[in-house]
Every structure is written in structure tokens, then in C-alpha cells.
C-alpha positions as CSV (number, residue, x, y, z in Angstrom):
1,M,-0.1,0.0,-0.2
2,T,1.2,3.7,-1.3
3,I,-0.1,6.6,0.7
4,Q,1.1,9.7,-1.0
5,P,0.8,13.6,-0.8
6,T,-1.0,15.2,-4.1
7,D,-2.1,18.6,-4.8
8,K,-5.2,17.2,-6.6
9,T,-9.0,18.7,-5.3
10,L,-12.5,17.1,-4.7
11,L,-12.8,18.3,-8.9
12,D,-10.3,16.7,-10.3
13,W,-9.4,13.3,-8.4
14,T,-9.8,10.4,-9.9
15,G,-10.4,6.7,-8.6
16,D,-12.3,4.3,-6.9
17,T,-13.2,6.2,-3.6
18,L,-13.9,9.4,-2.3
19,A,-13.5,10.1,1.4
20,I,-14.4,13.5,2.5
21,G,-14.6,15.0,6.4
22,L,-17.7,16.9,7.3
23,F,-18.0,19.2,10.7
24,E,-20.8,18.5,12.9
25,D,-24.0,20.4,12.7
26,A,-22.4,22.3,9.7
27,V,-22.4,20.0,7.1
28,Q,-23.8,22.2,4.4
29,L,-21.8,22.1,1.2
30,T,-19.6,24.6,0.2
31,G,-17.0,25.7,-2.3
32,D,-15.2,22.8,-4.1
33,L,-17.6,20.0,-2.5
34,A,-21.0,22.0,-3.7
35,T,-19.2,21.8,-7.1
36,L,-18.9,18.3,-7.0
37,D,-22.4,17.9,-5.5
38,Q,-23.6,19.4,-8.7
39,K,-21.6,17.7,-10.5
40,L,-23.0,14.5,-9.4
41,A,-26.7,15.2,-9.6
42,G,-27.3,16.5,-5.9
43,I,-25.9,12.7,-4.6
44,F,-24.2,14.3,-1.1
45,T,-27.1,16.4,-0.6
46,E,-29.7,13.4,-1.0
47,L,-27.9,11.1,1.3
48,I,-27.2,14.0,3.9
49,A,-30.8,14.3,4.0
50,E,-31.8,10.7,3.6
51,E,-29.2,9.2,6.5
52,E,-30.1,12.3,8.7
53,F,-26.1,12.9,8.2
54,T,-25.0,15.1,10.8
55,G,-21.1,14.9,11.2
56,K,-20.8,13.3,14.4
57,V,-17.0,12.3,14.8
58,N,-16.5,9.2,13.3
59,S,-19.6,8.6,12.0
60,T,-19.9,7.5,7.9
61,I,-22.1,7.3,5.2
62,F,-21.4,6.0,1.9
63,T,-22.6,5.6,-1.5
64,R,-21.8,4.3,-4.7
65,V,-21.6,6.9,-7.5
66,G,-23.3,6.4,-11.0
67,A,-21.3,5.3,-14.3
68,G,-19.1,7.6,-16.2
69,N,-18.2,9.4,-13.4
70,L,-14.5,10.1,-12.0
71,V,-15.1,8.3,-9.0
72,R,-17.0,5.1,-8.0
73,K,-17.7,5.2,-4.8
74,V,-18.0,8.1,-2.3
75,I,-17.5,8.2,2.1
76,L,-19.0,10.4,3.8
77,V,-17.7,11.2,7.7
78,G,-17.9,13.3,10.6
79,L,-15.4,15.2,11.9
80,G,-17.4,16.4,15.2
81,K,-17.1,19.9,16.6
82,P,-15.2,22.6,14.5
83,E,-13.4,23.6,17.9
84,A,-12.9,20.0,19.1
85,L,-10.8,19.2,16.3
86,Q,-7.3,17.2,17.2
87,L,-4.5,16.0,15.3
88,E,-5.8,12.7,17.3
89,T,-9.5,13.2,16.0
90,L,-8.1,13.5,12.5
91,G,-6.3,10.2,13.1
92,R,-9.3,8.3,14.4
93,V,-11.4,9.5,11.5
94,A,-8.1,8.5,8.7
95,A,-8.7,4.8,10.6
96,T,-12.5,4.7,10.2
97,V,-11.9,6.1,6.2
98,A,-9.5,3.3,5.9
99,R,-11.4,0.3,7.5
100,T,-14.9,1.7,5.6
101,A,-13.0,1.8,2.3
102,K,-11.3,-2.0,2.7
103,K,-15.1,-2.9,3.0
104,Q,-16.0,-1.6,0.2
105,K,-12.9,-3.4,-1.7
106,T,-11.2,-0.6,-2.4
107,K,-8.1,0.0,-4.7
108,T,-7.4,3.5,-5.2
109,L,-8.7,6.0,-2.4
110,G,-8.6,9.5,-2.0
111,V,-8.9,11.4,1.5
112,S,-9.9,15.3,2.2
113,L,-10.0,16.2,5.2
114,P,-9.5,19.9,6.8
115,L,-5.9,20.9,8.1
116,W,-5.2,20.9,11.8
117,N,-4.4,24.3,13.2
118,N,-3.1,25.0,9.6
119,D,0.1,22.7,9.9
120,P,0.0,20.4,6.9
121,A,2.9,18.5,7.8
122,A,0.8,17.4,10.9
123,T,-2.0,16.8,9.1
124,A,-0.3,14.6,7.1
125,Q,1.3,12.8,9.4
126,A,-1.7,12.0,12.1
127,I,-3.7,10.9,8.8
128,T,-0.9,8.1,7.6
129,Q,-0.6,7.0,11.1
130,G,-4.3,6.5,11.3
131,I,-4.6,5.0,8.3
132,E,-1.8,2.4,8.9
133,L,-2.5,1.2,12.0
134,A,-6.4,0.7,11.2
135,L,-5.4,-1.7,8.0
136,Y,-2.7,-3.4,9.9
137,Q,-3.6,-7.4,10.2
138,D,-1.1,-9.9,11.8
139,I,-1.8,-13.2,10.3
140,R,1.4,-14.4,11.0
141,F,0.5,-17.8,13.0
142,K,-2.6,-18.6,10.4
143,S,-1.9,-20.9,7.7
144,E,-4.2,-18.9,5.2
145,P,-5.8,-14.7,6.0
146,E,-9.7,-14.8,7.2
147,D,-9.9,-11.3,5.8
148,K,-9.5,-12.3,1.8
149,S,-10.6,-8.9,0.9
150,P,-8.7,-7.1,-1.7
151,N,-6.4,-5.1,-0.4
152,I,-6.3,-1.1,-0.8
153,E,-3.5,-0.4,-3.4
154,T,-2.7,3.7,-3.5
155,I,-3.9,6.9,-1.1
156,D,-3.7,10.1,-2.5
157,L,-4.0,12.5,0.5
158,L,-5.4,15.5,-1.4
159,G,-4.5,18.8,-0.6
160,L,-1.1,17.9,0.8
161,A,1.6,18.3,-1.8
162,G,4.6,18.3,-0.8
163,Q,4.1,16.5,2.5
164,Q,6.3,13.1,1.8
165,T,8.6,13.7,5.1
166,A,5.7,13.7,6.7
167,I,4.1,10.5,5.5
168,T,7.9,9.2,6.2
169,R,8.1,10.0,9.3
170,A,4.6,8.7,10.0
171,N,5.7,5.1,8.6
172,Q,9.0,5.2,10.6
173,I,6.6,5.6,13.9
174,V,4.3,2.9,13.0
175,S,7.0,0.5,12.4
176,G,8.2,0.8,16.0
177,V,4.2,0.3,17.0
178,I,3.6,-2.9,14.9
179,L,6.5,-4.1,16.2
180,A,5.3,-3.6,19.7
181,R,2.2,-5.4,18.7
182,Q,3.4,-8.3,17.0
183,L,6.0,-8.7,20.0
184,V,3.0,-8.7,22.6
185,A,0.3,-10.5,20.4
186,A,3.1,-13.6,19.4
187,P,2.5,-16.5,21.9
188,A,5.1,-17.7,24.7
189,N,6.9,-19.9,22.4
190,A,7.6,-17.6,20.1
191,V,8.4,-14.8,21.8
192,T,11.2,-15.8,24.5
193,P,13.9,-14.2,26.0
194,I,16.5,-15.5,23.3
195,T,14.3,-13.9,21.2
196,M,13.9,-10.7,22.8
197,A,17.7,-10.5,22.7
198,E,17.5,-11.5,19.2
199,T,15.0,-8.6,18.2
200,A,17.3,-6.6,20.0
201,G,19.8,-7.5,18.2
202,A,18.6,-7.1,14.6
203,I,17.8,-3.0,15.5
204,A,21.2,-2.2,16.6
205,H,22.3,-4.0,13.3
206,E,20.0,-2.3,11.1
207,Y,19.6,0.9,12.8
208,G,23.4,1.7,14.1
209,L,22.9,1.4,17.9
210,E,24.9,0.0,20.2
211,L,24.0,-3.4,22.4
212,E,25.1,-5.0,25.3
213,I,23.5,-8.5,26.5
214,L,24.1,-9.1,29.7
215,E,24.0,-12.8,30.5
216,Q,23.0,-14.7,33.7
217,A,26.6,-15.0,34.8
218,E,27.4,-11.0,33.7
219,C,24.1,-10.4,36.2
220,E,25.3,-12.5,38.9
221,K,28.4,-10.2,39.2
222,L,26.1,-7.2,39.4
223,G,24.3,-8.3,42.4
224,M,21.3,-8.7,40.6
225,G,19.4,-11.2,42.6
226,A,15.9,-9.9,42.3
227,F,15.9,-10.5,38.7
228,L,17.6,-13.9,38.7
229,G,15.4,-15.0,41.5
230,V,12.6,-14.4,39.3
231,A,14.3,-16.3,36.4
232,Q,15.7,-19.3,38.1
233,A,12.6,-21.1,37.7
234,S,13.0,-21.2,33.6
235,E,14.4,-23.5,31.4
236,L,15.4,-20.4,29.1
237,P,18.4,-18.2,30.2
238,P,17.4,-15.1,31.3
239,K,18.6,-12.0,28.6
240,F,19.2,-8.4,30.4
241,I,18.6,-6.0,27.4
242,H,20.6,-2.5,26.7
243,L,20.6,-1.0,23.4
244,I,21.7,2.4,22.9
245,Y,21.2,4.8,20.2
246,K,23.9,8.1,20.6
247,P,23.5,10.4,17.9
248,A,26.2,11.8,16.0
249,T,27.0,15.3,17.8
250,T,26.8,16.2,21.4
251,P,23.4,15.0,22.9
252,R,21.7,17.8,24.6
253,R,20.5,14.9,27.0
254,K,20.4,11.5,28.1
255,L,17.7,9.4,29.0
256,A,16.9,5.6,29.7
257,I,13.8,3.8,28.8
258,I,13.1,0.2,30.7
259,G,10.3,-2.1,29.9
260,K,9.0,-4.9,31.9
261,G,10.2,-8.1,30.5
262,L,8.0,-11.2,31.1
263,T,8.0,-13.6,28.1
264,F,5.3,-15.3,30.1
265,D,4.3,-15.3,34.1
266,S,2.6,-18.1,35.5
267,G,2.7,-16.9,38.1
268,G,5.4,-18.9,40.0
269,L,4.4,-21.0,43.5
270,N,1.8,-18.7,43.8
271,I,0.3,-19.8,40.4
272,K,-2.5,-18.2,38.5
273,G,-5.7,-20.2,39.2
274,A,-8.7,-20.3,37.7
275,G,-10.3,-17.5,35.9
276,S,-7.1,-15.5,36.2
277,G,-6.1,-14.9,32.8
278,I,-3.2,-17.2,32.6
279,E,-3.3,-18.2,29.3
280,T,-2.8,-14.5,28.1
281,M,0.5,-13.7,30.2
282,K,1.9,-13.7,27.1
283,I,1.8,-9.7,27.4
284,D,3.5,-9.5,30.5
285,M,6.5,-8.2,28.3
286,G,4.4,-5.2,26.8
287,G,6.8,-2.4,28.6
288,A,9.6,-4.4,26.6
289,A,7.7,-4.6,23.4
290,A,7.1,-0.7,23.7
291,T,10.8,-0.3,24.9
292,L,12.2,-1.9,21.6
293,G,9.2,-0.6,19.4
294,A,10.3,2.9,20.5
295,A,14.1,1.8,19.6
296,K,13.3,1.1,16.5
297,V,11.4,4.5,16.0
298,I,14.6,6.4,17.3
299,G,17.2,4.8,15.5
300,Q,15.4,5.9,12.6
301,L,14.5,9.4,13.5
302,K,17.9,9.7,14.8
303,P,17.3,13.0,17.5
304,D,20.2,14.5,18.8
305,V,19.4,12.8,22.1
306,E,21.0,10.0,24.2
307,V,18.8,6.8,24.7
308,H,19.3,3.6,26.4
309,F,16.7,1.2,26.0
310,I,16.7,-1.6,28.9
311,S,14.9,-4.5,29.8
312,A,15.7,-7.5,32.0
313,V,14.0,-10.6,30.1
314,T,12.7,-13.7,31.5
315,E,9.7,-16.0,31.9
316,N,8.5,-16.5,35.6
317,M,7.9,-20.2,35.8
318,I,7.5,-23.3,38.2
319,S,10.2,-25.8,38.8
320,G,12.0,-27.6,41.5
321,K,14.5,-24.3,40.9
322,A,11.7,-21.9,41.8
323,M,11.5,-19.2,44.1
324,H,9.2,-19.7,47.3
325,P,7.3,-17.5,48.7
326,G,8.6,-16.3,51.6
327,D,12.1,-16.1,50.0
328,I,14.8,-13.3,50.7
329,L,16.1,-11.4,47.2
330,T,18.9,-8.9,47.5
331,A,18.9,-7.0,44.7
332,S,21.8,-5.1,43.1
333,N,21.8,-1.9,45.3
334,G,22.2,-4.2,48.4
335,K,18.1,-3.6,49.7
336,T,16.8,-7.1,50.7
337,I,13.2,-8.0,49.8
338,E,11.1,-10.7,51.0
339,V,8.8,-12.3,48.6
340,N,5.8,-12.9,49.6
341,N,3.8,-13.5,46.7
342,T,5.8,-15.1,43.5
343,D,3.1,-13.5,41.0
344,A,4.6,-9.9,42.0
345,E,8.0,-10.6,40.1
346,G,7.7,-7.8,37.5
347,R,8.9,-5.4,40.0
348,L,11.4,-7.4,41.3
349,T,12.9,-7.8,37.8
350,L,12.4,-4.1,37.1
351,A,14.2,-3.3,40.8
352,D,17.7,-4.2,39.1
353,A,16.8,-2.9,35.7
354,L,16.7,0.8,37.9
355,V,19.3,0.3,39.7
356,Y,21.3,-0.4,36.6
357,A,19.7,2.5,34.9
358,D,20.4,4.8,37.5
359,K,24.4,4.5,37.3
360,L,24.3,5.1,33.8
361,G,24.0,9.4,34.3
362,V,21.1,9.7,32.4
363,D,18.9,13.0,32.8
364,A,16.0,11.0,33.4
365,I,14.4,7.1,33.5
366,V,11.0,6.2,32.4
367,D,9.8,2.6,33.5
368,L,6.6,0.7,31.2
369,A,5.2,-2.3,33.0
370,T,2.3,-4.8,32.8
371,L,2.6,-4.5,36.5
372,T,-0.4,-4.2,38.2
373,G,-4.4,-5.7,38.1
374,A,-5.1,-2.9,40.1
375,C,-4.1,-0.2,37.8
376,V,-7.0,-1.5,35.7
377,V,-9.6,-1.5,38.2
378,A,-8.7,2.4,39.1
379,L,-8.3,3.3,35.3
380,G,-10.2,0.8,32.7
381,E,-8.6,-0.9,30.0
382,D,-8.0,2.2,27.8
383,I,-6.0,4.3,30.4
384,A,-2.6,4.2,32.1
385,G,-1.5,5.2,35.3
386,L,1.6,7.5,35.9
387,F,3.5,7.8,38.9
388,T,6.6,9.8,39.8
389,P,7.4,12.3,42.1
390,D,8.4,14.5,39.5
391,D,6.0,17.5,38.6
392,A,8.3,18.3,35.5
393,M,8.3,14.6,34.5
394,A,4.8,13.9,34.9
395,S,3.8,17.6,32.8
396,Q,6.2,16.0,29.8
397,L,5.0,12.1,29.9
398,Q,1.6,14.2,29.9
399,T,2.4,16.4,26.8
400,A,3.8,13.4,24.7
401,A,1.0,11.3,25.5
402,E,-1.8,13.6,24.8
403,A,-0.1,14.3,21.2
404,A,0.4,10.3,20.6
405,G,-3.1,10.5,21.6
406,E,-2.4,7.5,24.3
407,K,-4.3,8.5,27.4
408,I,-2.4,8.6,31.0
409,W,-3.5,9.6,34.4
410,R,-1.4,10.8,37.1
411,L,-2.0,8.9,40.3
412,P,-0.6,9.6,43.8
413,M,2.6,8.5,45.2
414,E,1.2,8.4,49.0
415,D,4.5,7.3,51.0
416,K,2.4,6.5,53.7
417,Y,1.4,3.6,51.9
418,F,4.9,2.3,52.0
419,D,4.6,0.8,55.7
420,G,2.4,-1.7,53.7
421,L,5.4,-3.0,52.5
422,K,7.7,-3.2,55.5
423,S,8.9,-6.5,56.8
424,G,10.2,-7.9,59.7
425,I,13.1,-9.5,58.5
426,A,13.5,-8.1,55.7
427,D,14.0,-3.7,54.1
428,M,10.8,-4.8,52.3
429,K,7.8,-7.0,51.2
430,N,7.5,-7.4,47.1
431,T,3.4,-6.7,47.9
432,G,1.4,-4.6,49.9
433,P,-2.3,-4.6,51.1
434,R,-5.0,-5.5,48.8
435,Y,-5.9,-1.4,48.1
436,G,-4.2,0.7,46.5
437,G,-2.1,-1.8,44.9
438,S,-0.8,0.2,41.7
439,I,0.6,2.7,44.4
440,T,2.4,0.3,46.5
441,A,3.9,-1.2,43.3
442,A,5.2,2.5,42.2
443,L,6.8,2.8,46.0
444,F,8.4,-0.4,46.0
445,L,10.0,0.7,42.5
446,K,11.0,4.1,43.7
447,Q,13.6,2.2,46.4
448,F,15.7,1.5,43.6
449,V,16.3,4.9,42.0
450,K,18.3,7.3,44.0
451,D,18.7,10.8,42.4
452,T,17.9,10.4,39.2
453,P,14.3,11.7,38.0
454,W,12.2,8.9,37.3
455,A,8.6,8.1,36.4
456,H,6.7,4.6,36.0
457,L,4.3,3.6,33.7
458,D,1.4,1.2,34.7
459,I,0.1,0.0,31.0
460,A,-1.8,-3.1,32.1
461,G,-5.0,-2.0,30.9
462,P,-4.5,-0.4,27.2
463,V,-1.6,-2.7,26.1
464,W,-4.1,-5.0,25.0
465,A,-7.8,-4.3,23.3
466,D,-10.9,-7.2,23.6
467,K,-12.5,-5.2,20.7
468,E,-11.8,-2.9,17.7
469,N,-11.3,0.7,19.0
470,G,-9.8,3.8,17.3
471,Y,-6.4,2.8,15.9
472,N,-6.1,-0.4,16.9
473,G,-8.0,-3.8,16.0
474,A,-8.8,-6.3,19.1
475,G,-5.8,-7.3,20.5
476,A,-2.3,-6.1,21.1
477,T,-1.9,-2.1,20.6
478,G,1.4,-1.2,20.7
479,F,0.5,1.1,23.7
480,G,3.6,3.6,24.4
481,V,5.5,3.3,21.6
482,R,4.3,6.7,20.4
483,T,4.2,8.3,24.0
484,L,7.8,7.4,24.6
485,V,9.2,8.9,20.9
486,N,7.4,11.9,21.5
487,W,9.2,12.1,25.2
488,V,12.3,11.1,23.9
489,L,12.0,14.4,20.9
490,S,10.6,16.7,23.6
């Protein structure tokens, strides 16, 4: 599929399907649209009246145009209120258009949507991202595709001539989101600590990043007892991944991004029971997937920022070597942890990853993790929880997420809640009381960062979608990649 800018207008574009955006409660036809309506014998006016189309955001109507015209079909799509138009709106509307056109067996599609903030580059990028993410299908594990509709071959962005650079940029960002989707969607027998390390190696090779993979012996030398405690039950070796992007010039800042990388989580000896969703626990490396997806994008965009992409990757399994409830682990900063629940393993792997990143001398650290069901209870399946003691970090990430169209909400880090993590025989336990579980998890992580500004994103909800929504089909969403990229570029 090719997405390309064009200076053609509604009046001179030719192809299978023409998609036109209309604002809510302002669907009067003016300018070129009114002229085109006259050429088509009033078909728009008639369709709008018959369908009682009001332009509500993402609403669509379509019709076939009579033979002998420049286009075969027309799609009208609602843009919502003019004052509420955002880049995210354009992306979601473009996604709706793309899905509708594909169902209509369109091969060539023309898209006419308004400029956002008189910014053609940002408009072209948002539309392209919406189209590509909406049309992506993961058929790697099917013997043949279920959807046998012909693919759209060419999409023309009307009135956006000269915006090929913006389209290319969108393609680069989408490539990272799709990588994250593929990693999260793949089963645990396909994505393992070994293959995650291989994926990091492929990114490093293709885009010129540096790569260091710490094997188990090296992790032992660094005292990563928390990470290795989780890893010890698995038959597969743990892999501590450290990808580094360095700009050609002196970096204006240095950042670290850490992703939780549990390629499968059985719960350990506190095994996940019936109804726990254990069969979905391939998604427990969603943070690492977003981290590698962001690395792929940054490797292509090549900003003037040094970025360290880190993940302590392993499985949480059950065997005669498994850590027991009640065991005490020592993290690489010397803090001791009483394991009162082996199913709270992600924070143990993140503990050593945070200590490692904190020693790199970076200006800020962000970690992403499918960490707690408590966060899903609090915020639902569409919103990630943001935890940080640093107001500047919170502002940066909220701005980055808003521009990405990814929803995050800052939750409190109530220091008093750490009392629930206190242990009688170690420095802390790895879980606290039932209530406020996402907060106590964040407070646990805080113990492994000294002075570096740090933020934690709990993405347990939005990393997976049960049904089609916006850019995303059902399944892995690639959540976090675009927010991370925006944060790095800010």
C-alpha cells in the first residue's frame, strides 16, 4: 500500500473511492464540495438528508456514484465539532475511513480532511498513522488469512502536496508500533528471552545502535538477585538487554527507558488460578515491547538525544528451582526483599533494571510495565497509570501522551502506603495490602532509584484491546511507543 500526497482537489481526483470529512452540525455544502455535488446530480445533498447525517465524529455514510463519473463511491465521515478538532481526531477519522474503504473493496482511495492548526505536515502525519495502524493485520500464525478482501493499493492525501517527509516520518513511527504489537501478540513459545535479545540485535544492526546483552553470569556479578530470583525456575536463560542510541553530535540530554520483559508469567509457585487469564500472560512483556518499538523508531529518526533502552527479560515459571514464597532476595543496590507473592515478579525484575539505569548518569528514567491489575481496576482498560514524584517529568509525559493520543492519568505516590510493604525480616516485601496495589507497586520501584528523575507507567490496561477501537483492532495495541518517542523528541 502506498500513501502519497497530492495537490489534486475534490474536483479533479479520479479513483475508486473518495472520502470527505464534514464537521458536526455544519454539513452545508460549500466551495469545491458544492460544485462536486452539482456535478454528481446532488448526490451528497440527497445522501445527507436521507441518512440524517450530522457529522458526529467517526460517523460514516457512503454511496455508489453513477457510472461514467470520476469516482465509483463516496464516503462522508464526521469530524465532530470544529473547535474540538485535534490531531488525534484526524487520525481516528482516517482509521475509520480506511476500514470503511477496505470493506468496500477499494483499490484507490482519495482522502480529503481539513488541516489541523494550519499545519499540513502534522496533518499528513496524523492521517497516515491512522490509516496504517487501522489496516495492519497480524496473520503470522494463520495458515491463510481470514480476511480475503483485496487490499487498498494507493491512498492519495488531497491538498497535502509536498508532505512526503511527514508521511515518511509517520511510516517510521508506525513501524515501531507494529513491532510492539507483534511482540505482544506472539505466543510465549515464539517470543522468549532469547528471541527478544535477537530482536534487539536486529534493531541495533539495522539502525546503528550499540547493544549489550548481559548473560546470567554477568548479572550475577552485578548482584542482580531480584531479577535472577524470578528467572531461576525457567529452562530458558535470562537476558538483560541494553540498547543504546547515540547521536552523531553531543547529545542535548541523556535518557533511559526500561520495559518490563516477562515473556510468560505463570505466577510462579503462587500460580495463577482459574479465571486469572493465565493464557493471556504472553502480554506481560508489553513494556519491553514498547521499549524495543521506541528503539526502532528512534534509530530511524536519529534525534540529538542519547537514549538507553533496557529490559531484564525472563519467564516466571514453576520448577524445582523456583523461588518460594517467603524467600529473601538481594537486589543489586543491596536492598533485601521478602517475596510474599511470587506473582508480583515484574517489580523484582524492574528493581535491578532501575538500579542499572540509575548508574548510567542519565537525566531521566521512564519505566513501562504491565504491572498491576489494581491499575486496571482504577483506570479501566484504556488508560495507563502515571506515577512519579517529579512534577516536571509528569508534565513532560502527559504532554507526550496527549500528542500521541495515548491516555495516561497521574496517580498519587502516597509515601505512607509504603508501611504496607514493610517486612519484619527484610528491608521490604514485594507486595502490600490489597487496596492501593498500583500505588504500593510504584513505591516499591521508587526504592531502586536514587536521585535521577524517574517516572513509572503502569500499562496493564491499554496494552491489549478486546475489541476494535480507534487505531487498534482487537489484540495488541503497541501502547506506549508513540508517547515514548514524543518524550524523547521533546
